[in-house]
N, C-alpha and C positions, 0 to 999 in steps of 0.2 A: 184483673181479667175478663175480657167480655164476653157478655153475656150468651148463654148460648137463645136460637131463637124461640127455648120454649118455657126460658126465666121470662123473656118478653114477653110471652103468651100469659102465663099464669100473674104476672103483675096487675093484669089485669080483674084478675080475680075478687080482687079485694070486698070489701062491705062498704068502706069508706076510701074518701081519698081528703086530699089538701092541696088547690093549687094556689099557684103563688103567677100571676100575670098584673104583665103593666100595657095589656091587649098591641101591644105590636107583633102581637103570633095569633092571626087567626086560631087556627086547629085548635091552638087552647080552648078557645066559649066554643066548639066542635065540640071538643072533647068533653067539657064539660052535659054541653048536651045528650052529650051520647048519652056517658056514663048514669045523667040523673034520669030519661028517656029508659034501662033496664033497672032501675028500682035502686042503685047507690046511693049515698050517700056522703055531696060533693061539697067540702068548707074551698072558698076562694075567696082570696086574700087579694085586694086587686088594688095595686100601686101607681095606678094611670092619671091623669090629671080630671079627670070621672069617674067617679065611685059607680061601679054599680051597685041598684040595691040590691041590698044583701049580702053585700060584700061583708069582710073585718079589713083593714086597716095593715094588722101586723101579723106578725105570727107573733108575737106573748098573746091574741087575742084567742086559738088555734084551743081546740080543748084538748084534753091531756088523752096520749094515748091509741092516735092517728100510729100507722103502718107503714100509712103508703104518701107522697106526696110531688107530685109533679112540678118543676119549673120551669114557668115561657115568656124568661123576663130580658130584654136587651137595655135598657136602660140603665139597669145597680147589677150591677156582678152577684151569679146564682151561687158565689160562693160568701158572700156574705151575709145572707143568709141558711146557711144550712147549719152554723151551733144553734141557733136556734130551735130546728125543726129536730134536730137531733133533743134535745133537752126536752121536748113535747112529745117524745118517745117513739122517731120516724127514726124505720132501719131501711125503705124500698127508696132510693129521692131515683126520677126521671129526667135528666134531662131534657130540654124542647132539640131538637138537632137546630144548630145552627146558634146554642145555645151555650154549649159545654164551652166555660173560659178554668186556664190553670187552676185559678184558686177555686173553684165548685169540682175541682175534678183533688186536688190537696186538699181539700176538707173534707170531700168525700172519705179520703182514705185515711185520713187524722182520725176522722170522727169513729170509721169500720164498718160504715154503712154502705150498702146493697146499691150499683148507681146501672142505671141504664143512659145508654149518650148517645149519639149520631142515628135517632129515629123520631120520626112522627110522632104521637101519640094515633092520630086519627087512620096510618097504615095496619095497625093492629083495630084500632074500632072500628071504621066505616067494613061500609059494607054496601052489596051491587055493584052500578055499575056508576062508580063516580071516580072524580081526577084521588075520592083516597083508595076505592079499589085499580085501577091504573098505575098510578104508584106502588100497589103491593105484588100486582103478577111485576112489571118490568122487577121490581125487584126480589124478588127470588127466581125467575130470571137471570140475573145479572148474577145471582147468590148474595145479596146482601137485605136480606128479612130477617 
């Protein structure tokens, strides 16, 4: 079932997040920065060739007890990462816009995880007059927010 607007908005009310990136989706960096600016705890798994300082390399390095994860990867199928996230306690997954794969959706369903799809995190986290604000306004006008 497709999540409601409030479920998408409420996804960003958690205190701690795990992000998995391969640096192919620029909005992931912006979302991480925005959440840190809001005082959230953010763990980043960097699957790119150039590891960002302070980043983790594998899902297994995450602490246990996390609940929310955002996946923004295109070099690997996000579906390969979902069972490991479930083992760490993740129950809510946000698959960044244009990274949803059949394998990822099937893995979320098989693991009984809530799965947000078809949206960029910054449409919900961005503010003011920006590309994200314009994206949000267009999405609201077209009923896709």
